DORORO-30176 format. One line per field, with one value per residue (C-alpha): chain; residue in three letters; residue number from 0; x, y, z. Coordinates in Angstrom, 2 decimals, padded with zeros to 5 digits. Example, Ala and Ser with C-alpha at 12.3 -4.5 7.8 and 13.67 -1.06 7.14 Angstrom:
<rs>
ch	(A; A)
aa	(ALA; SER)
i	(0; 1)
x	(012.30; 013.67)
y	(-004.50; -001.06)
z	(007.80; 007.14)
</rs>
This chain:
<rs>
ch	(A; A; A; A; A; A; A; A; A; A; A; A; A; A; A; A; A; A; A; A; A; A; A; A; A; A; A; A; A; A; A; A; A; A; A; A; A; A; A; A; A; A; A; A; A; A; A; A; A; A; A; A; A; A; A; A; A; A; A; A; A; A; A; A; A; A; A; A; A; A; A; A; A; A; A; A; A; A; A; A; A; A; A; A; A; A; A; A; A; A; A; A; A; A; A; A; A; A; A; A; A; A; A; A; A; A; A; A; A; A; A; A; A; A; A; A; A; A; A; A; A; A; A; A; A; A; A; A; A; A; A; A; A; A; A; A; A; A; A; A; A; A; A; A; A; A; A; A; A; A; A; A; A; A; A; A; A; A; A; A; A; A; A; A; A; A; A; A; A)
aa	(MET; ALA; ALA; SER; LYS; LYS; LYS; VAL; VAL; ARG; LYS; THR; ARG; LYS; GLY; ASP; GLY; VAL; ARG; GLN; VAL; ALA; ALA; ILE; PRO; PHE; ARG; LEU; ASN; GLU; HIS; GLY; ASP; VAL; GLU; VAL; MET; LEU; VAL; THR; SER; ARG; THR; THR; ARG; ARG; PHE; ILE; VAL; PRO; LYS; GLY; TRP; PRO; MET; LYS; GLY; LYS; SER; GLY; ARG; LYS; ALA; ALA; THR; ILE; GLU; ALA; GLN; GLU; GLU; ALA; GLY; VAL; LEU; GLY; LYS; THR; LEU; LYS; GLN; PRO; ALA; GLY; THR; TYR; HIS; TYR; TRP; LYS; ARG; LEU; THR; ASN; ARG; PHE; VAL; ARG; VAL; ASP; VAL; VAL; VAL; TYR; LEU; LEU; GLU; VAL; THR; GLU; GLU; LEU; ALA; ASN; TRP; GLN; GLU; ALA; LYS; ARG; ARG; GLN; ARG; ALA; TRP; LEU; THR; PRO; THR; ASP; ALA; ALA; LEU; LEU; ILE; ASP; GLU; PRO; ASP; LEU; SER; THR; LEU; VAL; ARG; ASN; ILE; GLY; ILE; PRO; GLU; VAL; GLU; HIS; ASN; PRO; GLU; LYS; GLN; ASN; PRO; VAL; LEU; GLY; LYS; ASP; HIS; ALA; GLN)
i	(0; 1; 2; 3; 4; 5; 6; 7; 8; 9; 10; 11; 12; 13; 14; 15; 16; 17; 18; 19; 20; 21; 22; 23; 24; 25; 26; 27; 28; 29; 30; 31; 32; 33; 34; 35; 36; 37; 38; 39; 40; 41; 42; 43; 44; 45; 46; 47; 48; 49; 50; 51; 52; 53; 54; 55; 56; 57; 58; 59; 60; 61; 62; 63; 64; 65; 66; 67; 68; 69; 70; 71; 72; 73; 74; 75; 76; 77; 78; 79; 80; 81; 82; 83; 84; 85; 86; 87; 88; 89; 90; 91; 92; 93; 94; 95; 96; 97; 98; 99; 100; 101; 102; 103; 104; 105; 106; 107; 108; 109; 110; 111; 112; 113; 114; 115; 116; 117; 118; 119; 120; 121; 122; 123; 124; 125; 126; 127; 128; 129; 130; 131; 132; 133; 134; 135; 136; 137; 138; 139; 140; 141; 142; 143; 144; 145; 146; 147; 148; 149; 150; 151; 152; 153; 154; 155; 156; 157; 158; 159; 160; 161; 162; 163; 164; 165; 166; 167; 168)
x	(-014.73; -013.22; -009.64; -008.52; -010.09; -008.29; -005.03; -005.71; -006.33; -003.09; -001.07; -002.43; -001.76; 001.87; 002.00; 002.40; 000.97; -002.13; -002.38; -004.74; -004.74; -007.40; -008.28; -009.87; -011.56; -011.63; -012.67; -013.02; -016.59; -017.75; -016.52; -013.06; -013.67; -012.51; -015.11; -014.38; -016.38; -017.39; -019.06; -021.10; -019.71; -021.50; -022.55; -022.95; -023.74; -021.34; -019.56; -015.97; -013.45; -012.86; -010.26; -009.05; -006.23; -002.90; -002.87; -000.06; 002.08; 000.48; 001.73; -000.30; -001.25; -002.52; -004.47; -006.11; -007.08; -008.70; -010.59; -011.93; -013.23; -014.82; -016.33; -017.08; -017.29; -014.73; -011.79; -008.96; -005.36; -004.06; -001.30; 002.08; 002.70; 000.37; -001.78; -001.30; -002.22; -004.84; -005.74; -008.96; -010.02; -011.44; -013.92; -013.13; -015.18; -013.74; -011.52; -010.51; -007.41; -005.66; -005.38; -003.02; -004.22; -002.10; -004.26; -003.82; -005.60; -007.43; -008.31; -011.59; -011.90; -014.92; -017.85; -019.32; -023.11; -022.72; -019.88; -019.06; -020.54; -023.22; -026.06; -024.33; -023.03; -024.10; -021.71; -021.77; -019.75; -019.14; -016.94; -014.00; -015.52; -018.91; -017.27; -015.15; -018.30; -019.76; -016.66; -016.46; -012.69; -011.05; -007.74; -009.48; -011.84; -008.87; -007.09; -010.15; -010.89; -007.29; -006.90; -004.16; -004.64; -001.54; -002.10; -003.59; -000.81; -002.47; -005.26; -004.06; -007.64; -008.55; -008.13; -005.48; -007.58; -004.74; -004.50; -008.12; -007.10; -007.32; -003.80; -004.98; -004.56)
y	(005.77; 003.34; 003.86; 000.59; 001.59; 004.95; 003.10; 000.89; 003.94; 005.57; 002.43; 001.96; 005.59; 005.06; 001.88; -000.35; -003.82; -004.46; -007.64; -009.36; -012.49; -015.19; -018.36; -021.52; -023.05; -026.85; -029.90; -033.63; -034.90; -038.10; -040.13; -038.55; -036.47; -032.86; -030.08; -026.38; -023.41; -020.58; -017.34; -014.87; -011.44; -008.55; -006.68; -009.10; -012.21; -014.29; -017.20; -016.40; -017.35; -015.08; -012.48; -009.05; -006.56; -007.25; -005.99; -003.86; -005.84; -009.19; -011.92; -012.85; -016.10; -014.30; -011.76; -014.62; -016.28; -013.06; -012.60; -016.17; -015.48; -012.13; -013.16; -016.88; -017.31; -020.11; -020.74; -023.17; -023.72; -021.87; -023.82; -022.07; -022.41; -020.68; -023.04; -020.83; -017.51; -016.10; -012.71; -010.87; -007.47; -005.19; -002.57; 000.94; 004.05; 004.73; 001.75; -001.81; -002.81; -006.18; -007.65; -010.55; -012.79; -015.16; -018.05; -020.06; -023.23; -023.07; -026.36; -025.53; -026.62; -024.51; -022.93; -019.92; -019.50; -015.71; -013.81; -010.28; -010.47; -013.11; -010.78; -009.83; -013.18; -016.76; -019.68; -023.16; -026.36; -027.95; -030.50; -028.82; -029.72; -028.17; -025.11; -024.57; -024.50; -021.66; -019.43; -016.81; -016.13; -018.76; -018.93; -019.32; -021.91; -023.98; -023.60; -024.79; -027.68; -028.94; -028.29; -030.34; -030.86; -032.16; -035.28; -034.35; -035.35; -034.63; -037.20; -040.52; -041.84; -039.49; -040.48; -038.90; -036.62; -036.24; -039.96; -040.73; -043.87; -044.75; -044.85; -045.33; -049.12)
z	(-028.87; -026.35; -025.25; -026.87; -030.18; -030.05; -029.48; -032.52; -034.69; -033.46; -034.11; -037.61; -038.52; -037.51; -039.56; -036.50; -036.45; -034.38; -032.36; -029.98; -027.86; -027.78; -025.93; -027.22; -024.17; -024.41; -022.41; -022.85; -022.86; -021.16; -024.16; -024.06; -027.18; -027.41; -027.30; -027.74; -026.53; -028.81; -027.74; -029.74; -030.50; -028.84; -031.96; -034.89; -032.76; -034.87; -033.18; -032.18; -029.52; -026.52; -027.52; -026.63; -026.57; -024.85; -021.27; -019.90; -017.44; -018.38; -020.66; -023.71; -022.01; -018.89; -020.99; -022.95; -019.65; -018.43; -021.73; -021.47; -017.96; -018.93; -022.28; -021.80; -018.04; -017.89; -015.60; -016.16; -017.10; -020.14; -021.84; -022.09; -025.80; -028.26; -030.33; -033.38; -034.90; -037.21; -038.59; -039.32; -040.58; -037.90; -039.01; -037.81; -038.53; -041.98; -042.81; -042.02; -040.10; -040.14; -036.63; -035.90; -033.07; -030.96; -029.74; -026.54; -025.46; -022.14; -020.42; -018.69; -015.07; -014.12; -015.94; -014.14; -014.00; -013.87; -015.49; -016.65; -020.16; -019.56; -020.61; -023.88; -025.11; -025.61; -025.35; -026.84; -026.49; -029.88; -031.59; -033.34; -036.72; -035.88; -034.32; -037.43; -039.58; -037.48; -037.54; -040.31; -040.14; -042.39; -040.49; -037.12; -038.56; -039.77; -036.43; -034.49; -036.88; -036.63; -032.92; -031.31; -027.59; -025.80; -023.74; -020.41; -018.03; -014.68; -015.17; -016.64; -016.66; -019.52; -023.13; -025.25; -027.50; -030.00; -030.71; -029.89; -028.00; -024.36; -022.87; -019.29; -019.33)
</rs>
């Protein structure tokens, strides 16, 4: 059993809450529309967002950034404020445990051709609506479908994906 799984078991036996961090990688396509990246899980091959356990000495935002690089092979700017939260039930050997996940948005600036988990995962760029249809966790599906991307301030030539109108005039 992996060290992180042992820690989860210990925490649940003590009645402590279990939490993770996740990233929703996003970009604007050539039409200025928002696309999000999903990855497949290693075991069930279901579509999910990159997520993992908090990392000692790192903020939740930094840990989510690292998970996105390891699991999805993307680099970029992770926004400071969480986009939301969701929960799911993690299967352990003899029971299920509720895991609460804090989700951050990651504006992708680079997609790596080779990354740590490239041989174990697939990734896909999708519209938020299409991505939501592929996600099994209801709370995450709703979060992705209703994703709110703040206006991209560093590039005024891009459209505002929240309003869907071009404000670069």
